[in-house]
C-alpha positions in Angstrom: -73.2 11.6 94.9 -74.9 8.9 92.9 -72.0 6.7 93.1 -71.9 7.4 96.3 -75.1 5.7 97.5 -74.6 3.1 94.9 -71.6 1.9 96.5 -73.7 2.1 100.0 -75.9 0.1 98.9 -73.8 -2.1 97.2 -71.8 -2.0 100.4 -74.5 -2.7 103.0 -75.8 -5.3 100.8 -72.6 -7.5 101.1 -73.0 -6.6 104.7 -76.5 -8.1 105.2 -75.2 -11.0 103.4 -72.8 -11.4 105.8 -74.7 -11.4 108.9 -77.4 -13.4 107.2 -74.4 -16.6 106.6 -73.7 -15.9 110.5 -76.9 -16.2 111.5 -77.5 -19.2 109.3 -75.1 -21.2 112.3 -77.4 -21.3 115.3 -76.0 -20.1 118.2 -76.1 -17.7 121.5 -77.5 -14.7 120.9 -75.3 -12.0 122.1 -74.2 -8.1 121.7 -71.8 -9.4 119.2 -74.6 -10.3 116.7 -75.6 -6.2 116.4 -71.7 -5.0 115.9 -72.9 -5.4 111.9 -76.1 -3.9 111.9 -74.0 -0.9 113.8 -71.8 -1.1 111.2 -74.0 -0.7 108.7 -76.4 2.1 110.8 -72.9 4.0 110.7 -72.3 3.6 107.1 -76.3 4.8 106.6 -75.8 8.0 108.7 -72.6 8.6 107.1 -74.1 8.6 103.6 -77.2 10.7 104.7 -75.0 12.8 106.5 -73.2 13.1 103.2 -76.6 12.8 100.9 -78.8 14.8 102.9 -77.0 18.2 103.4 -76.5 19.5 99.8 -81.1 18.0 99.3 -81.5 19.9 102.1 -79.5 23.3 100.4 -81.6 21.9 97.5 -85.0 22.1 98.9 -84.2 25.5 100.8 -83.1 27.2 97.5 -86.6 25.6 95.7 -88.7 26.3 98.7 -86.7 29.7 98.4 -87.5 30.5 94.7 -91.1 29.2 94.9 -92.0 31.6 97.6 -90.2 34.4 95.9 -92.0 33.1 92.4 -95.6 32.9 94.9 -94.9 36.9 96.4 -94.0 37.9 92.2 -97.2 35.8 91.1 -99.1 37.9 94.3 -97.2 41.3 93.3 -98.5 40.5 89.1 -101.9 39.8 90.1 -102.3 42.5 92.7 -101.0 45.1 89.8 -102.9 43.4 87.2 -106.3 43.8 89.3 -105.4 47.5 90.0 -105.2 47.5 85.9 -108.4 46.1 85.6 -110.3 47.8 88.1 -108.8 51.2 86.9 -109.8 50.1 82.7 -113.4 49.0 84.6 -113.6 52.6 86.1 -112.5 53.9 82.4 -115.1 51.8 80.9 -117.9 53.5 83.2 -116.7 56.6 82.8 -116.4 56.2 78.4 -119.7 57.9 77.9 -119.0 61.1 80.1 -115.5 61.0 78.6 -116.8 60.9 75.8 -118.6 63.8 75.9 -116.2 65.5 77.7 -113.7 65.1 74.5 -116.7 65.9 72.1 -116.7 69.5 74.1 -113.4 69.7 73.9 -113.2 69.7 70.1 -115.8 71.5 69.4 -114.5 74.1 71.8 -111.3 74.0 70.1 -113.3 73.8 66.6 -115.0 76.7 66.8 -111.3 78.3 68.0 -109.4 77.5 65.7 -112.4 79.1 63.0 -112.6 82.1 64.8 -108.9 82.6 64.8 -108.8 81.3 60.8 -111.5 83.8 60.6 -109.4 86.9 62.0 -106.1 85.3 60.3 -108.4 85.8 56.9 -109.8 89.7 57.6 -106.3 90.1 58.4 -104.8 89.2 55.5 -107.6 90.5 52.8 -106.9 94.4 55.1 -103.1 93.6 54.4 -103.9 92.6 50.5 -106.5 95.0 50.3 -103.7 98.3 51.5 -100.6 96.3 49.2 -103.1 96.8 46.7 -104.1 100.4 47.2 -100.5 101.4 47.3 -99.4 99.3 44.3 -102.2 101.4 42.5 -101.5 104.5 44.3 -98.0 104.0 42.9 -98.6 102.8 39.6 -101.2 105.5 38.9 -98.2 108.2 40.1 -95.8 106.4 37.4 -98.4 107.1 35.2 -99.2 110.4 35.7 -95.8 111.0 35.6 -95.4 109.1 31.8 -98.2 111.0 30.5 -97.3 114.2 32.0 -93.4 113.4 30.6 -95.4 112.8 26.9 -97.2 115.6 27.1 -94.5 118.0 27.9 -92.7 115.9 25.0 -95.7 116.8 22.4 -95.9 120.0 23.3 -91.8 121.1 23.1 -91.9 119.1 19.7 -95.1 121.2 18.9 -93.9 124.2 19.4 -91.0 123.3 18.1 -92.3 122.3 14.3 -94.3 125.6 14.7 -91.2 127.5 15.5 -89.6 126.6 12.9 -92.6 126.4 10.1 -92.8 130.5 11.5 -89.7 132.9 11.2 -91.2 135.7 12.7 -91.5 132.7 15.4 -88.0 132.3 15.6 -87.2 135.9 15.8 -89.3 136.2 18.8 -87.8 132.7 20.1 -84.3 133.4 19.4 -84.5 137.2 21.7 -86.4 135.7 24.4 -83.7 133.1 25.3 -81.0 136.2 24.9 -82.5 137.8 27.3 -83.2 135.2 29.6 -79.4 134.4 29.4 -78.1 137.9 29.8 
């Protein structure tokens, strides 16, 4: 593109020099004296027709890009203004929001404390019941063990008494034999 413009200016310069040299010679004015300026004009139009179309397209494209950027900037500006208005509204309502949040927090804390208390009471009741059951089981086991030990002592004492007295041995033997029959 730059070469075409450069050569067209160069050619126009040469033609202008040629026309100027002809004008140096005095002669009568005629319509044919306009042929070189006309040729220069035609060449200039040809060059401009080749250059103007791409320039026009480039400028139109840049205009469209600028227009889309401006539209985008306008949308972004509107969005920013909307956000700013929302934030300003939130800031204005910050005190009421803070009171609301504190009230919700206190309500949640009270509910949590109540739930914890109920859960603790349930756990204590269950542990008490389990302890009572365990104590009953251990008590029963100890009583059974004491009864067993008592029976063993009574039996061993009875054996010792029977072994020490012959009369008791005879009576015990007779009683056992009578029971077996």
